[in-house]
C-alpha positions as CSV (number, residue, x, y, z in Angstrom):
1,M,0.0,0.0,0.0
2,K,4.4,2.4,-0.9
3,P,1.4,3.3,-0.4
4,L,2.7,8.0,0.9
5,L,3.0,8.7,4.1
6,M,0.2,6.6,5.3
7,K,-0.4,7.1,8.9
8,S,-1.9,5.3,7.9
9,P,0.5,3.8,6.1
10,A,2.0,5.1,8.4
11,R,1.6,7.1,5.9
12,R,-1.4,6.9,4.5
13,K,-3.8,4.6,5.5
14,G,-3.7,2.9,2.6
15,A,-1.6,1.7,0.3
16,P,0.0,1.5,1.3
17,R,2.3,3.7,0.8
18,R,3.0,5.1,2.4
19,T,4.8,5.8,5.2
20,T,7.3,7.0,3.1
21,G,10.4,7.3,5.0
22,S,13.4,9.4,4.6
23,R,15.0,9.5,1.2
24,I,18.6,9.3,0.1
25,L,19.6,12.4,-1.8
26,A,21.6,11.8,-4.9
27,T,25.2,13.0,-4.9
28,S,26.2,15.7,-7.2
29,A,28.1,13.2,-9.3
30,I,25.0,11.1,-9.8
31,A,22.9,14.2,-10.6
32,M,25.4,15.2,-13.2
33,S,25.4,11.7,-14.7
34,V,21.7,11.8,-15.3
35,A,21.5,15.5,-16.3
36,A,21.7,14.9,-20.0
37,F,19.2,12.1,-19.8
38,A,16.7,14.2,-17.7
39,A,16.5,17.1,-20.1
40,A,13.2,18.9,-19.5
41,P,10.5,18.1,-22.0
42,T,9.6,20.8,-24.4
43,A,6.7,22.8,-23.2
44,S,3.8,23.3,-25.6
45,A,3.8,26.5,-27.6
46,T,0.4,27.3,-26.1
47,A,1.5,27.0,-22.5
48,K,4.8,28.9,-23.1
49,N,3.3,31.7,-25.2
50,A,0.2,32.3,-23.2
51,S,-0.1,36.0,-22.4
52,S,-1.9,35.5,-19.0
53,V,-1.0,33.5,-16.0
54,T,-3.1,30.5,-15.1
55,T,-3.1,29.2,-11.5
56,I,-4.0,25.6,-10.7
57,T,-4.4,23.9,-7.4
58,W,-2.6,20.5,-6.8
59,W,-3.9,18.4,-3.9
60,A,-1.1,16.1,-2.8
61,S,-0.1,14.3,0.4
62,P,3.5,14.8,1.6
63,I,5.8,12.4,-0.3
64,S,9.1,12.9,1.5
65,T,9.3,13.0,5.3
66,S,12.8,14.4,5.7
67,G,14.9,16.8,3.7
68,P,13.4,18.9,0.9
69,D,9.7,18.6,0.1
70,L,9.5,16.7,-3.2
71,R,6.2,18.4,-4.1
72,K,7.7,21.8,-3.8
73,V,10.9,20.8,-5.7
74,L,8.8,19.5,-8.6
75,I,6.5,22.6,-8.6
76,A,9.5,24.9,-8.8
77,D,10.9,23.0,-11.7
78,F,7.5,22.9,-13.5
79,E,7.0,26.7,-13.1
80,K,10.4,27.3,-14.6
81,A,9.4,25.3,-17.7
82,Y,5.9,26.8,-17.8
83,P,6.2,30.4,-16.5
84,N,2.6,31.2,-17.3
85,I,1.2,28.4,-15.1
86,K,1.4,28.8,-11.3
87,V,0.7,25.9,-9.0
88,N,-1.0,26.3,-5.6
89,L,0.0,23.3,-3.4
90,Q,-2.8,22.1,-1.2
91,T,-1.6,19.5,1.3
92,A,-3.9,16.4,1.5
93,P,-4.3,14.1,4.4
94,T,-1.7,11.4,4.7
95,D,-4.3,8.8,5.6
96,T,-5.5,7.4,2.2
97,D,-9.0,6.6,3.4
98,T,-9.4,10.1,4.8
99,N,-7.9,11.6,1.7
100,R,-10.3,9.7,-0.5
101,A,-13.3,10.6,1.6
102,D,-12.4,14.3,1.5
103,L,-12.1,14.3,-2.3
104,V,-15.3,12.4,-2.8
105,T,-17.2,15.0,-0.7
106,T,-15.5,18.0,-2.4
107,I,-15.8,16.8,-6.0
108,S,-19.2,15.3,-5.8
109,G,-20.4,18.6,-4.5
110,G,-19.3,20.3,-7.7
111,A,-16.1,22.1,-6.5
112,N,-13.8,23.0,-9.4
113,T,-10.7,22.8,-7.2
114,P,-8.4,21.1,-6.6
115,D,-7.7,21.0,-10.3
116,V,-5.3,18.1,-10.1
117,F,-5.1,15.6,-7.3
118,M,-2.6,12.9,-6.3
119,G,-4.6,9.8,-5.6
120,D,-4.0,6.1,-4.8
121,V,-3.6,3.6,-7.6
122,I,-6.7,1.8,-6.3
123,W,-9.1,4.7,-7.1
124,P,-9.8,4.5,-10.8
125,G,-12.8,2.2,-10.5
126,Q,-14.6,4.2,-7.9
127,F,-13.6,7.6,-9.3
128,G,-14.3,6.7,-12.9
129,A,-17.7,5.1,-12.1
130,H,-18.9,8.1,-10.2
131,S,-17.5,10.8,-12.4
132,L,-15.1,12.0,-9.8
133,A,-12.1,12.2,-12.2
134,L,-11.8,13.3,-15.8
135,S,-11.0,10.7,-18.4
136,L,-7.4,11.3,-19.5
137,T,-8.1,9.3,-22.6
138,K,-10.3,12.2,-23.8
139,V,-7.8,15.0,-23.1
140,M,-4.3,13.4,-23.6
141,P,-2.8,12.2,-26.9
142,K,-2.6,8.4,-27.3
143,S,1.2,8.7,-27.5
144,F,1.2,10.1,-23.9
145,F,0.4,6.7,-22.4
146,S,3.3,4.9,-24.1
147,R,5.8,6.5,-21.7
148,F,4.8,4.3,-18.8
149,A,6.2,1.0,-17.6
150,S,4.2,-2.1,-18.6
151,G,0.9,-2.7,-16.8
152,L,0.6,0.7,-15.1
153,V,-1.8,2.2,-17.5
154,A,-4.0,-0.8,-17.4
155,G,-4.2,-0.4,-13.6
156,A,-5.3,3.2,-14.1
157,T,-8.1,2.2,-16.5
158,Y,-11.8,1.7,-15.8
159,N,-14.4,0.7,-18.4
160,G,-11.9,1.4,-21.2
161,Q,-10.9,4.9,-20.1
162,V,-7.7,5.9,-18.4
163,Y,-8.4,8.1,-15.3
164,G,-5.0,8.4,-13.6
165,A,-1.5,9.1,-14.9
166,P,1.0,6.9,-13.0
167,F,3.1,9.2,-10.9
168,F,5.3,6.9,-8.9
169,Q,5.1,3.2,-8.0
170,D,5.4,1.3,-4.8
171,Q,5.8,-2.4,-4.2
172,G,6.6,-4.6,-1.3
173,F,10.1,-6.0,-0.5
174,L,11.7,-8.2,2.2
175,Y,14.4,-6.2,4.0
176,Y,16.7,-8.1,6.4
177,R,19.6,-7.5,8.8
178,T,22.7,-8.6,7.0
179,D,24.8,-8.7,10.2
180,L,22.3,-10.9,12.0
181,L,22.0,-13.4,9.2
182,K,25.7,-13.6,8.7
183,A,26.4,-14.2,12.3
184,A,23.8,-16.9,12.5
185,G,25.0,-18.5,9.2
186,M,21.5,-18.0,7.7
187,A,20.8,-17.5,4.0
188,V,18.1,-15.0,2.9
189,P,14.8,-17.0,3.3
190,T,13.0,-17.8,0.0
191,T,10.0,-19.4,1.6
192,W,7.5,-17.9,4.2
193,Q,8.0,-21.0,6.3
194,Q,11.8,-20.5,6.4
195,L,11.3,-16.8,7.2
196,Q,9.1,-17.8,10.2
197,T,11.6,-20.4,11.4
198,D,14.6,-18.1,11.1
199,A,12.7,-15.3,12.8
200,V,11.8,-17.5,15.8
201,T,15.4,-18.8,16.0
202,L,16.9,-15.3,16.2
203,V,14.3,-14.1,18.8
204,K,14.8,-17.2,21.0
205,A,18.5,-16.8,20.9
206,N,18.1,-13.2,22.1
207,K,19.8,-11.9,19.0
208,V,17.0,-9.4,18.3
209,K,13.7,-8.3,20.0
210,Y,11.4,-9.1,17.0
211,G,11.9,-11.5,14.2
212,F,9.6,-10.3,11.5
213,V,7.6,-7.0,11.4
214,W,4.9,-6.0,8.9
215,E,1.6,-4.2,8.5
216,G,-1.1,-6.1,10.2
217,D,-3.5,-3.3,11.3
218,A,-7.1,-3.1,10.0
219,Y,-6.5,-0.7,7.2
220,E,-5.6,-0.6,3.5
221,G,-2.0,-1.7,4.2
222,G,-3.4,-4.9,5.7
223,T,-5.1,-5.7,2.5
224,C,-1.8,-5.2,0.6
225,D,0.0,-7.7,2.9
226,F,-2.9,-10.2,2.7
227,M,-2.9,-10.0,-1.1
228,E,0.7,-11.0,-1.3
229,Y,0.1,-14.2,0.8
230,Y,-3.2,-15.0,-0.9
231,A,-1.8,-14.6,-4.5
232,D,0.9,-17.0,-3.6
233,T,-1.7,-19.7,-3.1
234,G,-3.0,-19.0,-6.7
235,G,-6.1,-17.4,-5.3
236,Q,-8.0,-14.5,-6.8
237,V,-10.6,-12.2,-5.2
238,L,-12.8,-11.3,-8.2
239,N,-13.5,-12.9,-11.6
240,A,-12.1,-11.7,-14.9
241,S,-14.8,-9.0,-15.3
242,D,-14.3,-7.8,-11.7
243,S,-18.0,-8.3,-11.0
244,A,-18.2,-11.4,-8.8
245,S,-16.3,-13.0,-6.0
246,V,-14.1,-16.0,-6.6
247,L,-12.6,-15.9,-3.1
248,N,-11.4,-19.4,-2.1
249,V,-12.3,-19.8,1.5
250,A,-10.0,-22.8,2.0
251,D,-7.0,-20.9,0.7
252,V,-7.9,-17.8,2.7
253,T,-8.1,-20.0,5.8
254,K,-4.6,-21.3,5.1
255,V,-3.3,-17.8,4.7
256,L,-4.9,-16.5,7.8
257,T,-3.7,-19.6,9.8
258,F,-0.1,-18.8,8.7
259,M,-0.4,-15.1,9.5
260,R,-1.8,-15.9,12.9
261,G,1.0,-18.5,13.3
262,L,3.6,-15.8,12.9
263,V,2.3,-14.2,16.1
264,T,1.7,-17.4,18.1
265,S,5.2,-18.8,17.2
266,G,6.9,-15.7,18.3
267,A,8.2,-14.8,14.8
268,S,6.2,-11.6,14.9
269,P,5.3,-9.4,17.9
270,Q,1.9,-9.7,19.5
271,A,1.2,-6.0,18.6
272,V,1.8,-6.6,14.9
273,D,-2.0,-6.5,14.5
274,T,-1.7,-2.7,15.3
275,F,1.3,-2.0,13.1
276,Q,1.1,0.2,10.1
277,E,4.1,1.3,8.0
278,P,5.4,3.7,10.6
279,E,5.4,1.3,13.5
280,A,7.0,-1.5,11.5
281,A,9.6,0.8,10.1
282,A,10.4,2.2,13.5
283,A,11.0,-1.2,14.9
284,F,13.3,-2.1,12.1
285,Q,15.3,1.1,12.0
286,D,15.7,1.0,15.8
287,G,17.5,-2.3,15.4
288,D,14.7,-4.3,17.0
289,A,13.7,-6.5,14.1
290,A,15.6,-8.9,11.9
291,F,13.1,-8.8,8.9
292,I,10.5,-6.4,7.7
293,R,8.1,-6.4,4.8
294,N,7.7,-2.8,3.6
295,W,7.7,-0.6,0.5
296,D,10.6,0.6,-1.6
297,Y,11.3,3.6,0.5
298,Q,12.3,1.4,3.5
299,Y,15.9,1.0,2.3
300,A,16.5,4.8,2.1
301,A,14.9,5.3,5.5
302,A,17.1,2.6,7.1
303,Q,20.2,4.4,5.8
304,A,19.1,7.8,7.0
305,K,20.6,9.7,9.9
306,G,19.2,8.4,13.2
307,S,18.8,4.8,12.0
308,D,20.5,2.1,14.0
309,V,20.9,-0.2,11.1
310,I,22.9,1.9,8.6
311,G,25.0,-0.3,6.5
312,K,23.4,-3.5,7.8
313,V,20.4,-3.8,5.5
314,G,19.8,-6.1,2.6
315,V,16.8,-6.3,0.3
316,A,15.2,-9.2,-1.6
317,P,12.0,-10.2,-3.2
318,L,9.2,-11.5,-0.9
319,P,9.2,-15.2,-0.2
320,T,6.8,-17.8,-1.5
321,F,5.0,-20.7,0.3
322,T,6.4,-23.4,-2.0
323,G,9.9,-22.2,-2.9
324,G,12.0,-23.6,-5.8
325,E,10.8,-22.4,-9.1
326,A,8.0,-20.5,-7.5
327,Y,10.4,-18.0,-5.9
328,P,10.0,-15.1,-5.6
329,G,6.6,-14.6,-4.2
330,Y,4.2,-11.8,-5.0
331,S,4.6,-8.1,-4.3
332,N,1.6,-5.9,-4.1
333,I,1.4,-3.0,-6.5
334,G,1.1,0.4,-4.7
335,G,1.7,3.9,-5.8
336,W,0.0,7.1,-6.7
337,N,-1.5,8.6,-9.8
338,L,-2.4,12.1,-10.9
339,Y,-6.1,12.7,-11.6
340,I,-7.9,15.7,-13.0
341,N,-11.1,17.1,-11.3
342,P,-13.9,16.8,-13.9
343,H,-15.1,20.3,-12.8
344,S,-11.7,22.0,-13.3
345,K,-11.8,25.2,-15.3
346,S,-8.1,24.9,-16.4
347,V,-7.9,21.5,-18.1
348,S,-5.2,22.7,-20.6
349,A,-2.9,23.8,-17.7
350,D,-3.8,20.6,-15.8
351,T,-2.7,18.4,-18.7
352,A,0.5,20.4,-19.1
353,F,1.2,19.8,-15.4
354,I,0.6,16.1,-15.6
355,N,2.7,15.8,-18.8
356,Y,5.6,17.4,-17.0
357,M,5.3,15.5,-13.8
358,T,5.4,12.1,-15.6
359,G,8.1,13.2,-18.0
360,T,11.8,12.3,-17.8
361,A,12.9,15.4,-15.9
362,A,10.5,15.1,-13.0
363,E,10.6,11.3,-12.8
364,T,14.4,11.4,-12.7
365,V,14.3,13.9,-9.8
366,M,12.0,11.6,-7.9
367,A,14.1,8.5,-8.6
368,T,17.5,10.0,-8.0
369,Q,16.9,12.4,-5.2
370,F,13.9,10.8,-3.4
371,S,14.3,7.1,-4.1
372,E,10.8,6.7,-5.6
373,I,10.2,4.0,-8.2
374,P,9.6,5.9,-11.5
375,T,6.6,5.1,-13.6
376,N,8.3,6.5,-16.7
377,A,9.8,3.5,-18.6
378,A,12.8,5.4,-20.0
379,V,13.8,6.7,-16.5
380,R,13.3,3.3,-15.0
381,A,15.6,1.7,-17.7
382,N,18.4,4.3,-17.2
383,P,21.4,2.5,-15.5
384,A,22.4,5.7,-13.7
385,V,19.0,5.7,-12.0
386,A,18.9,2.0,-11.3
387,R,22.3,2.1,-9.5
388,L,21.0,4.6,-6.9
389,N,18.9,2.3,-4.7
390,P,19.3,-1.5,-4.1
391,P,15.5,-2.1,-4.3
392,F,15.6,-0.9,-7.9
393,A,17.8,-3.9,-8.8
394,V,15.2,-6.3,-7.4
395,L,12.3,-4.8,-9.4
396,A,12.8,-7.2,-12.4
397,K,12.9,-10.2,-10.1
398,T,9.5,-9.7,-8.5
399,R,6.0,-10.9,-9.4
400,L,3.4,-8.3,-9.0
401,V,-0.2,-8.6,-7.8
402,P,-2.8,-5.9,-7.9
403,R,-5.6,-5.4,-5.4
404,P,-9.1,-6.0,-6.7
405,A,-9.6,-2.3,-7.2
406,Q,-11.2,-2.2,-10.7
407,N,-14.6,-2.7,-9.1
408,P,-16.2,0.7,-8.1
409,N,-17.0,-0.8,-4.7
410,Y,-13.4,-1.4,-3.9
411,P,-13.3,0.5,-0.6
412,K,-15.9,-1.9,0.8
413,I,-14.2,-4.9,-0.8
414,S,-10.9,-3.9,0.9
415,Q,-12.7,-3.4,4.2
416,A,-14.1,-6.9,4.1
417,I,-10.5,-8.2,3.6
418,Y,-8.6,-6.2,6.1
419,T,-11.1,-6.3,9.0
420,N,-11.3,-10.1,8.9
421,M,-7.6,-10.5,8.3
422,N,-7.0,-8.3,11.4
423,S,-9.6,-10.2,13.4
424,A,-7.8,-13.5,12.7
425,L,-4.4,-12.0,13.3
426,A,-5.5,-10.7,16.7
427,G,-6.9,-14.1,17.7
428,S,-10.4,-12.7,18.3
429,T,-11.8,-14.9,15.4
430,S,-10.6,-18.2,14.2
431,P,-8.9,-18.3,10.7
432,S,-11.7,-20.4,9.3
433,K,-14.5,-18.1,10.7
434,A,-12.6,-15.0,9.5
435,A,-12.3,-16.5,6.0
436,S,-16.0,-17.3,5.9
437,D,-16.9,-13.9,7.1
438,M,-14.6,-12.3,4.6
439,A,-16.3,-14.2,1.8
440,S,-19.8,-13.2,2.9
441,Q,-18.9,-9.5,3.5
442,L,-17.2,-9.4,0.1
443,S,-20.4,-10.6,-1.6
444,A,-22.3,-7.9,0.3
445,A,-19.8,-5.3,-0.8
446,L,-20.2,-6.3,-4.4
447,G,-24.0,-5.9,-4.1
448,S,-23.9,-2.5,-2.6
449,S,-24.2,0.8,-4.4
450,G,-23.1,4.4,-3.9
451,L,-19.9,5.9,-2.6
């Protein structure tokens, strides 16, 4: 859920992204090495030659939590390229669910601002179905969509229309303490079962306080974690048309049994059912955990000033249940898109802004100075960018799984998943009962209507 700052995600409540942690700033040498590659895109003649100044409002949650504000850095660069467009930054809630609710109220009420808003990758279905976002297919040239990495545009599409421009991507990784594994003679675990065993061993040997920390709270981030385990069983939540549930209760029971077992075995702390990104990250960065499942920003955060594990962190794909050829496991797709308010009075300026923010210049700044995974395929393929952050080297090795967000009722679908997952994790409901309740609540969510 990389996830923004999710407090909720520890950052946002959802996605898990984000609890975006601190970022590693690129050195001047690296910046120079990508300078030629990241030449600013040519501004349209209309935007550059306009005689009057247009002001647009950008609704965006904080992206970086230390150092320069990435939003302000990008705005300053954009305004230099487009001197006749000014951007008013409106800070959005870091909790994804609160963020979404505020926008739904504002836009459904007919407000023409914010003009552009940064929103979760799971919003296209709901926002497209309820006319809460403008179809970019209708206002952007077809060539615009070819700049993005494979699969991202499809994830931003609902009913044949693209509603969000992929801004930055998040996905889950396994981070581990290299010093602890080396001292114990342990290899990086490739199966969930081995991760559990190793975590328990390290805790019982008093080598570390917690074995494995992750996001188990009842919020969007919990859905992200659940989907990674569930996808590894071969399970799906919705059918091909995203209209009906195909949730496999037996497989869900197995997943919830394993997740609960992480707690009862001592591999994960009892309080993991209250952990969002910030809590998990704090435990890892304070040196209290051997393993953590978190988003791409975690590596940079673990190397930042104040961390107790600087130089002691490795990154790998998430494990699988079966191992062997099935490794690696699945990583949930998180991230944020840029959407246009359908009531905006400045669509031409809005599209210029989105074009710039997803172009090579802005995307290179995000990747090199703030450790965000770029959505722009050319930037992602640039070796100078890829060398900056170890998680980038793992990208090609991971298998991605989306959440079932193409259905307009996704918020209720996700709630059915994370509330029951959390109930089983906390031990208040048996895994089998929680799986059954998840299935029935999922069916009810699919039959509901409205926002």
